[in-house]
C-alpha positions in Angstrom: -24.4 18.0 -12.0 -20.5 17.7 -12.9 -19.6 14.4 -15.5 -18.5 11.8 -13.8 -14.9 11.2 -16.0 -15.3 8.0 -18.0 -13.3 4.8 -16.5 -10.7 4.3 -19.1 -8.3 7.7 -18.3 -5.1 7.3 -18.1 -4.8 7.4 -13.8 -7.5 4.5 -13.5 -5.6 2.4 -16.6 -2.0 2.8 -14.0 -4.2 1.8 -11.4 -5.3 -1.4 -13.5 -1.9 -2.1 -14.3 -0.9 -1.9 -10.9 -3.6 -4.4 -9.9 -2.7 -6.7 -13.1 1.1 -6.5 -11.5 0.0 -8.3 -8.2 0.0 -11.8 -9.8 3.3 -11.1 -11.5 4.9 -10.2 -7.8 3.2 -13.5 -6.3 5.0 -15.6 -9.6 8.2 -13.8 -9.0 8.8 -14.3 -4.9 7.3 -17.6 -5.0 9.8 -20.0 -3.4 13.2 -19.1 -2.6 13.4 -16.4 -5.6 16.7 -16.1 -7.3 18.5 -12.9 -7.4 17.0 -11.9 -10.7 13.6 -12.6 -9.5 14.2 -10.6 -6.6 15.4 -7.8 -8.7 12.5 -8.0 -11.2 10.5 -8.2 -8.0 12.3 -5.0 -6.7 11.5 -3.0 -10.0 8.3 -3.9 -10.3 7.2 -2.7 -6.7 9.0 0.1 -7.2 7.2 0.8 -10.4 3.8 0.4 -9.3 4.6 2.8 -6.0 5.6 5.3 -8.8 2.9 5.0 -10.5 0.7 5.4 -7.4 1.9 9.0 -6.8 1.8 9.5 -10.8 -1.9 8.7 -11.0 -3.1 10.4 -8.1 -1.8 13.7 -9.2 -2.7 13.2 -12.9 -6.6 12.7 -12.0 -6.4 15.7 -10.0 -4.5 17.8 -12.3 -7.0 17.1 -15.2 -9.7 16.7 -13.2 -10.3 12.7 -13.8 -11.5 11.9 -9.8 -13.8 9.4 -10.0 -15.5 7.5 -7.5 -14.4 3.8 -9.0 -10.9 5.7 -9.3 -11.0 6.5 -5.5 -11.6 3.1 -4.8 -9.2 1.3 -7.1 -6.5 2.9 -5.9 -6.2 2.7 -3.1 -7.0 -1.1 -3.0 -4.4 -1.2 -5.8 -1.7 -0.3 -2.8 -3.1 -2.0 -0.4 -3.3 -5.7 -3.0 0.5 -5.2 -3.9 2.1 -4.1 -0.2 -0.2 -7.0 1.1 1.0 -9.5 -1.6 4.7 -8.5 -0.9 4.5 -8.7 2.9 2.8 -12.1 2.7 5.2 -13.7 0.4 8.0 -12.5 2.3 6.8 -14.2 5.4 7.8 -17.8 4.3 11.0 -16.8 2.6 11.4 -16.1 6.1 12.4 -11.7 4.7 9.5 -10.5 7.2 8.3 -12.0 10.6 4.8 -13.5 10.3 3.6 -11.3 13.6 4.6 -7.8 12.0 2.9 -9.2 8.8 -0.4 -10.3 11.1 -0.2 -6.9 12.7 0.3 -4.5 9.8 -2.7 -7.0 7.5 -5.0 -6.7 10.4 -4.5 -2.9 10.6 -5.5 -2.8 7.0 -8.5 -4.8 7.4 -9.8 -3.0 10.7 -9.1 0.4 9.1 -10.9 -1.0 5.6 -14.0 -2.0 8.1 -13.7 1.6 9.8 -14.1 3.2 6.9 -16.8 1.2 5.0 -18.7 2.0 8.3 -18.7 4.9 8.4 -18.9 5.6 4.8 -22.4 4.1 5.5 -23.1 6.6 7.7 -22.1 9.6 6.3 -18.8 10.0 7.6 -15.9 10.3 5.4 -12.4 10.0 7.2 -9.5 11.1 4.8 -6.2 9.6 5.3 -4.3 11.2 7.7 -0.7 12.5 7.4 0.6 9.7 9.7 -1.2 7.1 7.6 0.9 8.7 4.8 4.0 8.5 6.6 3.0 4.9 7.0 2.5 4.0 3.5 5.9 5.9 2.5 8.1 4.0 5.2 6.2 0.5 4.8 6.5 1.5 0.9 10.4 2.6 1.1 11.1 -0.5 3.5 9.9 -3.2 1.2 11.8 -1.9 -1.2 14.6 -2.0 0.9 14.1 -5.4 1.5 13.0 -6.8 -1.8 16.8 -5.1 -2.7 18.8 -8.1 -3.0 22.1 -8.3 -4.4 25.0 -9.6 -2.4 27.9 -8.4 -4.7 27.5 -5.1 -3.8 27.4 -6.5 0.0 25.0 -4.0 1.3 22.9 -5.0 4.2 19.6 -3.3 3.1 17.5 -6.3 4.4 18.5 -4.4 7.9 17.4 -1.0 6.6 14.0 -2.7 5.2 13.2 -4.0 8.5 14.2 -1.3 10.7 11.7 0.8 8.5 9.2 -1.5 8.5 9.6 -1.7 12.5 9.4 1.9 11.8 5.9 1.8 9.5 4.0 -0.4 12.1 4.6 1.7 14.9 3.2 4.1 13.2 0.7 2.1 11.6 -0.5 1.4 14.8 -0.7 4.8 16.3 -2.2 6.2 12.7 -5.2 3.2 13.5 -5.6 4.9 16.8 -6.0 8.1 15.2 -8.7 6.8 12.4 -10.8 5.2 15.3 -10.7 8.3 17.3 -11.8 10.2 14.4 -14.3 8.2 13.9 -15.8 8.3 17.3 -15.6 12.1 17.1 -17.5 12.4 13.7 -20.3 9.8 14.5 -21.0 11.4 18.3 -21.7 14.5 16.5 -24.4 12.7 14.0 
């Protein structure tokens, strides 16, 4: 039996740092953030998304993939993205219904994966699920980028991308549920 890597390796440390950044994001986006706070939130979010790519790559390359890392990595992503979405609603940056739909999808898929795991079924991330993440992260980055002196409407571009991410999100949720039904009927 192969020994699992210890907890404190670079990929897991990057993931823990991402989780630790979530409360910082809440503070930065609390109650009408200034341009400086918005920019700090933007760069923190971009940094979190970059470390998400790096930690997974390093874990696979260095043979440091572990059950705790496999659990914490997607949790860190969901915490960061959902926190940013929720914080944007009272600011009027994202419609509440859109946030609710995206959060509902995340909760449903997380629950589905938990049930699947109990039944010995693995539901891997689909290409649509990965596309949803890419569109959603890019959209939130555009919405966070708020420098009025540049006279660039990144908010509108971000909202369009978020609508695309939401459509992909719904379709990918249907895919995940269909994959679960197919796999569970084979058991």
